[in-house]
N, C-alpha and C positions, 0 to 999 in steps of 0.2 A: 697704264697702257704701255705696251711694248711696241715701239715704232721702229721699223726698219727702213732706213733711207738708202737708196741705191743711186749714187751720184759720182760719175767718173771724175768730174772736175772739183770735187770737194777739197777745200783747203782749210787749215786751222788758222786761228788768229796769229800764230807765230810763223805763217808762211805767206808768200806773195799771192795776191789774187783776191777775188771776192769772197767775203766771209759771212754772207747772209745765213748760210745753213749752220755754220758753227754757232753763230750768235743765237739763232732761233733754237737750236738744239739745247744750248745752255739754259735758255729761258724755259723750255719745256721740262727739262730735268728739275729745275727749281720748283716747278708746279707738281712734281711727283711722278713724272713719267720716266721711262727708260728708253734710251736711244741706242740703236746699233747702226753704224754707218759702213757701207761697203763702197770703197773708192779705189781709184787707180793708184798704182805705185809710181806713175809717171806724171809730173806736173803738166796740167793742161795749158798753163801759161808759157812755160819755158821749154816743154818737151823733154825735160831732163828728170832723172830719178832723184836727184838731190841727195838728201841724207837717208832716203828710204832704199833699202836693198831690194832690187827687183827679184822677187822669188814668187813662187806660186801663191803664197798667202802669208801675211804677217798680221798678228792681232795685237792691238795696243789698247790698254785701258786708258783712254785719253784723259779722262777725269772722272770724278764720281758720277756714275749714271750714264756715261757715254763710252761705248766701245767702238773703236775704229779698226776696220779690217781693210788692209791694203792688198789688192790682188794684182797678179801679173797682167800687164797690158803691153801689147806690141809697142816698142819704144819710139819708132820713127814717126812720131806724131806730126812734126812740121816739115817732113821731107817733101811731101806732095799730097794732093787731095786723095789719091789712091791709097797712099800709105796711111793717111788719116782715117779713111774708111776701114781699112784693115785693123787699125787700132781700136776703132769703135766696136767692131765685131768681136775682137779678142776680149774686150772688156765685157761684152754681152755674155760670153761663155763663162769666163772666170767668175764674174759677179753672180751669175746664176748658180754655179756650183757652190760658191761660198754662201749664198743666201739660203740654199737648201739645208745647210748645217746649222743655221740660226734657229733656235727653239723658242717656242712660246710667243710668236709674233702675232699681234692683234691687227696692225695696220702697216701696209707697205706704201712708202712714199717714193714715187718715181718722179723724175725731173728731167726736163729737156731745155736746152740741148746738152749733149747729142741725143737725138730722139730715140735712137736704137736701144739705149738702156731702158727706155720706157717699156719696151716689149718684155725685157727681163723682169721688170717690176710687176707687170701684169701677170705673167706666167707664174712667177713665184707666189703672187697673191692667190691665184686660183688654186694652185697645188696645196697651199697652206690654209686655204679657206679664210684668208684675211681680207680686210677692206683694202681696196686699191684707190689711192688718191694720186692723181697725176698733175704735176706742176709745170706750167708753161712759162719759161723765162725769156724766150723770144720765139718768134713765129717761124721756126724751122719746120719744113724746108723752104718756106716762102722767101725768107731773107736770103738764103743761099742761092736760090734761083735768081732773085732780083739783082744780087751783086755779081752774078756770073760765075760763082764757084761751083755750083751744081749744074752740070750741063748734060750729063748722060741721060737719055730719055728713059732707059730702063730704071735707073736709080731714082729719077724724078717720080715715075709712076709708083715705084715701090714705097718711096718716102711719103708721097701724098696719101697712098692707101694706109700706110702705118699710122700716119697722123690722125686720120679720121677714125681708124679702128680704136686707137688708144683713147681718143676723146669720148667715143661712144661707150667704151667698156668701163671707163673709170666711174667709181661711185661718186666722186667729186673731181672736178677740174679746177685747179687753182691757177690764177693768172697774177702776174706781178705788176701789171699796168692796165688801167681801164681801157686803153687803146686796143687791147687784145680780145676783149669780151665778144664783140660782134663776130670776129673771125672764128673763134673756137665754137661759138654757137652755130654758125653756118656750116662748120665742119663736123658737127654731130654731138658736141658736148651737151649734156642734159643739165646737171647741177653745176653751176659756175660760181666761184667765190673769188673775190679780189683780196689778195694779201700783198699789198704793194711793197716795192723796195722802200727802204727806210734807213735810218741811222740811229746809233746810240749816242745821244748828246753827251752823256757822262763820259764817254770814251775820249772825247776831245777836250781835255782839261786845259790845254794851252790855247783855247779859242781866242781869236783876236790878237794874239801875241805874235811876234816875229823873233823868236829866240835865235841865237847863233846856231846854225846847223852846218855840219861838215859836208858841204857840197863838193869838196875836193879842190876848190879854188876860193879865193876871197871875193865874196859877193856883197860885202857890207855896203849899204847905201844904194844897192841896185833895186829896181822894180822887177820882181821875179814872177813870171807867168809860168804856172805849173800845169803840165798834163800828166796824169797818173793813170796807168791802165795798159790794156793790150795794144800792141803795135801790129794790128792786123789790117787786112784789106778794107774792112768795113770802117775802120777808124779814121781814114782820110787824113792822116797826119802830114801829108805833103802840104796841105793847106797851111798848117802851122809853120812849116819851113818857108813857104812862100811869104807868109806874114813876117817871119824873122828876117827874110831878105829885104823886105820893104823897110823894116825898122833898124837895119844893121848899123846905120850911122848914128843912131841914138844909143850912146854907150851906157846909158843908165838902165836899159831894158835887157833882161836876160830871159831866155826860154829854157825851162828844165823839162825834159821828157823822161819819166820814170816808168820802167816796165820792160816787157819783152814781147816777142811775137815774130811771126814769119817775115814781116815786112821790115824789121829793124835794120838788117844789113843794108837794104836798099835806101832806107832813110838816112843812115849814116853816110852812105856814098853821095846822096843828094846834098847833104849838108856840106860835104867837102867840095863838091862841084860849085856850090853857091858861096864858098869861103865864109861860112857862118861862124864867126867867133862868138856870137851871142847865143849859141845853142849848146846845151850840155845834155848828153845822154847818160842816164844812170841805170844800173841794173835793177831788177825788181826788188822791192822792199816789203817785208812782212807787214801785215796790218798794224801790229802793235808798234812798229816803227814809222809807219806811214803817217801816223798822227803828227809826229814831229816834222815830217817832210811838208805836210800841208800847212802846218803852223808857220813854217819858215818862208812861205810864199806870200805874195800880195794879191794875186788873182789866179783863179783856176779855170782851166779850159775843159769843156766837154764837147766832143765833136763826133759826128758820123757823116758818112757820104750823103749827098743830097738825093736820097731815094725815098719815094713816097711812103713805102711801108715803114720806114724808120720814124715816121711821125707818130707811130703807135707806142714808142718805147719810153720806159722810165729808167734811165741809166742809174745804177746805184751810186756811181761816183758823184753825181750831182747832189745827192742827199748828204754824202760825207762832206763835200765841199761846204755845203750850207751849214751843217752841224758844226764845222770847224770855224765858222764865222768868216768865211772868205767869199768875196763876190764871184759870181759865175759868169764866164764868157761862154755863152751857149750857142754853139753852131749846130743845133738840132731843132727842128721845127716840130710842132704838134703838141701832144699832151704834156710833155715835160716843159715846153715853153710856157704853157698855161700856168704851171706851178711856179716857175721862176718869176714870171711877170706878176702873178698875183701876189707873191711874197715881196716883190720889188727887191730881189736878191741878186740882180746881175743885169747883163746886157745881152739881148738876143742879136746874133748876126746871121745872115743867110748862110746856110751850109754851102761849102764850096767857094766862098768868097774871101780870099785873103786880104783884100783891100778893106772890107768892112771890119774884119777881125782886127786889123792894124789900127783902124780908127777907134774901135772900142778899147783897145789896150791903151792907146794914147789918152783917151778920155779918162780912164780910171787912174792912170798915172798922174794926170794933171788936176784931178779933183779928189785929193786924198780924203777929205771929210766925207764926201759922198760914197767913196769906195768903202770906208769903214762902216758907214750907215747901211749900205747894201749887205755887207757881211752880217751885221747885227740882225737885220731883218730876216735873213735866211735862217739863221739859227733859231730865232723865235718861232718862225713858221714850222720848222722841223719839229721843235719841241711840242707844238700844239697839234700838228697834223701827221707827222711821219716819224714818230718816236718808236724805236724798236720794241720798247716795253709794251706799248699799246698793240702793236702789230702781232707780237707773240701771243697776247691774250686772244686776239681774233683767230690766229691759227689754231690754238688749242680748241676754241669753240667749233671751228670747222671740222677738226678731227673728231671731236666728241659727237657732233651732229651726224657725221658720216657713219660712225660706229652705231649710233642709235638707229639711224634709218636702215642700216643693214640688218640689225637684229629684228626690227619690225617686219622687214621684208621676209626674213626666214621664218618668223613666227606666224606671219599672216598669210 
């Protein structure tokens, strides 16, 4: 099967950001499929072109069976919401033109967010008479409306219409969290499949260890609390800074924030205002190096704003933390809380509550044996329930079923 993935935010294992799709693509190639990926030349995380030259189109044989096509995208991604929307629409156009040139496609895999690229995937699938599978990685535009990013009434109506249209037109809708199922069903999806976020346990070979890692300063003997990921409005990282302020007199505790995003300059400024000598900001780290970063920590933080809709999410970083045998300080309620508590892999703290977060950090620091046990529990739970190898088997089955159902529809 030749699968075409259209994904503006796609990153490889050697780049910063979420690598769900590269890992799944590798697994599908190992099963005998061919993957072509159309992605932006601008990093969705940093807003920078990085090592990729911004041109109309560059083609890279990423590895055996995987072709990566980077297309021009308006580069001012993080300048403002308006500029971000322009970036989305520019990718819609260039990815569509690039997609038309890809031959012999059997199935087109669209993914959201951003949702606008889903329209490109649908249109390309119709023109090529290919199966259209649409993947929902968060409930956009509902999340954007809830957090106050999407306010324009016209854009809201357009986005809501597009959401329902894509759900109803897809041969299959994939969700990465069970919390999304009811929403997409009510919005028009017919065939819904859960392919949850997961982790590759074999990738985290330094599990449970705390090797020397070059943080830029000497942190030997410190209790390191790590946050790794986007520094955006939804991530509520000011709560971590407030927690660091509460704990600033405990010189054994250090907070490391790894990543990038629109809010990072504001967070740096806030840390200076609080005079936080216990907070270190690091630039984004590629996934193949992030393994060592997580291994160098003692506890890992996952956090989102206290918004009701965020109770539906399965953040991928939580599964990576667990696979790396690190306890999770979870400031997200809902379905992911169920996972962490069922695994006994960390401590839940109410979102938006720096006092409770501080208490959880102190508890883990002062109970090292229990901290280690929580980490071990998390890894075991991921191996049994959220192993990327098993998830890729499920994805292949979903794609094959969609192909078979489409053929039967045509024949019948």
